Structure formats: structure tokens, C-alpha cells
C-alpha positions in Angstrom: 0.0 0.0 0.0 1.0 3.6 -0.5 1.8 5.8 2.5 -1.6 7.5 2.0 -3.4 4.2 2.0 -1.6 3.0 5.1 -2.2 6.1 7.2 -5.9 6.2 6.0 -6.4 2.6 7.0 -4.8 3.3 10.4 -7.1 6.2 11.0 -10.2 4.2 10.1 -9.2 1.3 12.3 -8.5 3.4 15.4 -11.7 5.4 14.9 -13.8 2.2 14.6 -12.1 0.5 17.5 -11.4 3.3 20.0 -13.2 6.6 19.2 -16.7 5.8 17.8 -17.5 3.2 20.5 -17.0 5.8 23.2 -19.0 8.5 21.6 -21.9 9.3 24.0 -20.7 6.4 26.1 -18.1 8.0 28.3 -18.1 7.3 32.0 -17.5 10.2 34.4 -14.0 9.1 35.3 -13.0 8.9 31.6 -13.1 12.7 31.2 -10.5 14.8 33.1 -9.2 18.3 33.1 -5.7 18.5 31.7 -5.2 22.3 31.8 -7.2 25.5 32.2 -10.2 25.2 29.9 -9.0 22.0 28.4 -10.3 18.4 28.9 -9.0 15.1 27.8 -10.9 11.7 27.5 -9.8 8.1 27.5 -10.5 8.1 23.8 -7.9 10.8 23.2 -5.2 8.9 25.1 -6.0 5.5 23.7 -6.3 6.7 20.1 -3.0 8.5 20.3 -1.3 5.4 21.7 -2.6 3.3 18.8 -1.9 6.0 16.1 1.7 6.4 17.5 2.4 2.7 17.3 0.9 2.5 13.8 3.0 5.4 12.5 6.1 3.9 14.1 5.8 0.8 11.9 5.9 2.7 8.7 9.7 3.0 8.8 10.1 6.6 7.8 12.4 7.4 10.7 10.3 10.4 11.6 9.9 11.6 15.1 6.4 11.3 16.4 4.8 14.2 18.3 1.3 13.7 19.7 -0.9 16.2 21.5 -1.4 14.1 24.7 2.3 13.0 24.9 3.3 16.6 24.7 1.0 17.5 27.6 3.1 15.1 29.7 6.4 16.1 28.2 6.5 19.6 26.6 10.1 19.0 25.5 8.7 17.0 22.6 7.9 20.3 20.9 11.6 21.3 21.0 12.9 21.6 17.4 9.5 20.5 16.0 10.2 22.6 13.0 13.4 20.6 12.2 13.7 17.3 10.4 10.9 14.8 9.6 8.1 14.8 12.1 4.7 13.0 12.4 2.1 15.2 14.2 -0.9 13.5 15.8 -4.1 15.1 17.0 -5.9 11.9 18.1 -9.3 13.6 18.8 -9.7 17.2 17.6 -12.8 18.8 19.1 -12.6 16.9 22.4 -15.0 19.2 24.2 -17.6 18.5 21.5 -16.9 14.7 21.7 -17.2 14.7 25.5 -20.5 16.6 25.3 -21.9 14.1 22.8 -22.1 16.3 19.8 -20.3 16.8 16.5 -18.0 17.9 15.0 -14.8 16.1 16.1 -12.1 14.6 14.0 -8.7 12.9 13.9 -5.7 14.5 12.3 -2.2 13.4 11.2 0.4 15.4 9.4 3.9 14.6 8.1 6.1 17.7 8.4 9.6 18.2 7.0 11.7 21.1 8.4 8.5 22.9 9.4 6.7 22.5 6.1 3.7 20.1 5.9 4.3 17.5 3.2 1.2 15.3 3.8 -1.9 15.6 5.9 -5.0 13.6 6.8 -8.2 14.8 8.5 -10.8 12.1 9.3 -14.4 12.5 10.5 -15.1 9.3 12.4 -18.9 9.7 12.2 -19.3 10.4 8.5 -16.2 8.6 7.3 -15.1 11.7 5.4 -11.4 11.6 4.7 -9.6 14.8 3.6 -6.1 14.4 2.4 -3.4 16.5 0.8 0.2 15.9 -0.4 2.6 18.8 -1.1 2.5 19.6 -4.8 0.0 16.9 -5.6 -3.3 18.6 -4.7 -6.1 17.9 -2.2 -8.7 15.2 -2.2 -11.8 14.2 -0.2 -12.7 10.6 -0.2 -10.4 10.1 -3.2 -12.0 12.9 -5.3 -9.9 16.0 -6.2 -11.2 19.1 -4.6 -10.7 22.8 -5.2 -11.6 25.5 -2.7 -14.6 27.6 -3.5 -16.1 30.8 -1.9 -19.5 30.8 -0.3 -20.7 33.4 -2.7 -22.2 35.4 0.2 -22.5 39.1 -0.1 -20.3 39.6 3.0 -17.4 37.2 3.6 -18.4 34.5 6.1 -15.7 34.5 8.7 -15.2 32.1 11.6 -13.1 33.8 14.2 -11.2 31.6 16.7 -10.7 34.3 19.3 -11.7 32.5 22.5 -8.1 32.5 23.8 -7.8 36.3 23.5 -8.3 38.5 26.5 -11.9 39.6 26.7 -11.1 43.3 25.9 -9.2 42.5 22.7 -11.7 39.8 21.7 -14.6 42.4 22.0 -12.6 44.9 19.9 -11.8 42.3 17.2 -15.4 41.2 16.9 -16.8 44.7 17.0 -14.6 45.7 14.1 -15.2 42.4 12.2 -19.0 42.7 12.5 -18.9 46.0 10.6 -17.4 44.4 7.5 -17.9 40.6 7.7 -20.6 38.0 8.3 -19.1 36.5 11.5 -20.3 32.9 12.0 -19.8 30.5 14.9 -16.6 28.5 15.0 -17.0 24.7 15.1 -14.3 24.4 17.9 -12.7 21.7 15.7 -10.0 22.5 13.2 -10.6 19.2 11.5 -14.0 20.8 10.5 -12.8 24.4 10.1 -10.5 23.7 7.2 -12.9 21.6 5.2 -15.5 24.3 5.6 -13.2 26.7 3.8 -12.7 24.4 0.9 -16.2 23.2 0.5 -17.8 26.7 0.4 -19.3 26.9 3.9 -16.9 29.6 5.2 -14.8 32.1 3.3 -12.3 33.0 6.1 -11.0 31.5 9.4 -8.9 33.2 12.0 -7.1 31.4 14.8 -5.0 32.8 17.6 -3.7 29.5 19.1 -1.7 27.5 16.6 -0.6 24.3 18.2 1.2 22.2 15.4 -1.2 19.3 15.5 -4.2 21.6 15.1 -3.2 23.2 11.8 -0.5 21.4 9.9 -2.9 19.0 8.1 -5.6 21.6 7.5 -3.1 24.2 6.2 -1.8 21.9 3.6 -5.3 20.7 2.6 -6.4 24.3 2.1 -3.3 25.5 0.2 -3.3 22.4 -2.1 -6.9 23.1 -2.8 -6.1 26.7 -3.9 -6.6 28.6 -0.7 -4.2 30.7 1.3 -3.0 30.7 4.9 -0.4 32.9 6.6 0.6 34.0 10.0 -0.8 37.4 11.1 2.3 39.2 9.9 1.7 37.8 6.4 4.6 35.3 6.5 3.9 31.8 5.3 2.5 29.3 7.7 5.3 27.2 9.3 5.3 24.6 12.0 7.6 25.6 14.8 8.1 29.1 13.4 8.0 32.4 15.3 4.9 33.7 13.6 1.7 33.9 15.8 -1.9 33.3 14.8 -3.0 32.3 11.3 -5.5 33.8 8.8 -6.9 31.3 6.3 -9.1 31.9 3.3 -10.6 30.0 0.4 -8.6 31.9 -2.1 -5.7 34.5 -2.2 -8.2 37.2 -3.1 -10.4 36.4 -0.2 -7.4 36.4 2.1 -6.5 39.9 0.9 -10.1 41.1 1.6 -10.1 39.5 5.1 -6.6 40.8 5.9 -7.8 44.4 5.1 -10.3 44.0 7.9 -8.9 41.6 10.5 -5.2 42.5 10.3 -5.8 46.3 10.1 -4.7 48.4 13.0 -8.4 49.0 13.9 -8.8 45.3 14.8 -6.0 45.3 17.2 -4.4 42.0 16.4 -1.3 43.5 14.8 -0.6 45.2 18.1 -0.7 41.8 19.8 1.5 40.4 17.1 4.1 43.1 17.7 3.9 42.6 21.5 4.4 38.9 21.3 7.1 39.0 18.6 
């Protein structure tokens, strides 16, 4: 089998054996708080263990960095932008999953020197599999896909600002509401990026950019014809110094969104400068 087929089969197997059986069937002790505002379930941990072992058998010699392993050992993120690295998000949208609602997903990305070279986003409930390989395009369930705009009069923008301080969050949304049609975020990056490609949303903005949350989706979006950058306009890179990301279904839509969301009036550039 090809690498794509092997990783796809691994995702489907782990979803069927670990994730789906626990949906709406979690016991109280199987959901715990791992950090402020973040929870983890037994499905997250068991799925990551199985995915880790499966990727290790592929023989690429890549380091394997998983979300839950990194929670226990943050040093795993050291030099994540160097060399060949597998990134695992065993259950993206854990809060949704634990609450018994969709969307949630599973994501794997292969990254070389900070640049995503292959990515998989799997929806365990529908069986939808989004895949991209650098320079080879994007597919969904084997069919080639190209990103398309919503066609709405005002750009539909999903703003992942829930980690901003309340004052800045209010400022960003007040400014965005004057120019864009702000829509709810799915709280699941494995759903956010497909929405940009399939014409549900035009724009997505994220403040927090943990590597496993965005590498697969960023590649899927760009290979489908969209654009994603850090807030300062530099290209998205795993392990880089840029903060935040702005993603859109096309370069033109990115420019329109940047004029609003990355303008001084929105306040995010001030944050970018302070953090940088």
C-alpha cells in the first residue's frame, strides 16, 4: 500500500475500535481536566497510543509528536520545525466529543523542516477523509477538490478568538461585525479547514496554533487553492516564530479579510508586535 493508504487505514481502524464506541458512552472518570479550559478523554489517550504505534511501523524514521504525549512532556515540541516529524491530534474537538455532539475529528500530518508534506483529516462519524500531499493537490474521499467561496454578499468569517483576553476579543469582533458576516466556529480544526474548501466559510482566523491543530488543514487548504499565513503575512510554518493564522478559500479572499482583520483598527497587529 502507499503511504496515503496505510495512514488512512490506520485512522479508520483506530476510529472504529477506539473513538466511535466511546461517543456518547463516556463514564465520568473517563473525562478529566488537563489544563485550564482543556479536557481530555480516555478516547484521546488510547487513540494517540494506537496511532503512534501504527505510524512507528511505517519505517520513515520520523519523530512522532502527539498532543497528549506533549501534555506530559512539553520538551517533545523542541525543534518540532526541524527534520521529519509526524504530528498527531488523536481527537480534535474533544469538548464536542465529550458533550456528545459533532463535529470532532482525527488528524495526522507529516512535516519536514516545518513545512507540511502530507496531511489527513478524518471524520469518524461520517467517514469523510480529507487528504493532501505537497505539490500533488487535495482530495476528499479520493476525489480531487478545489476551494470555492461561499458566494455570500459579505465574507463568512469564523473567528477563533476564544483565547484572546476579553477586551481585545470584543474589539476584534466589533470591528469584524462591521465588515464581515461573522459565523460560529465549530471548535474543531478538522472541520474548520474543510468548511473553507467546501464553500461553507470564506475565512477562518485562529489565535492559538498548536502544530497538530493546523498542519494537516493548512496543507489541505493550500493544495486546494486557498491561502494561509501568520498574522504578519509570513507563510505558515510549524515551529516558526509567527503567531496566529489567517486562512481563506482563495488568495483574493485572504486579501479582503486581511484588510479587515489585520488592520490596526482590529488590534491584532498590536498583539503580534507585543508577542514577537
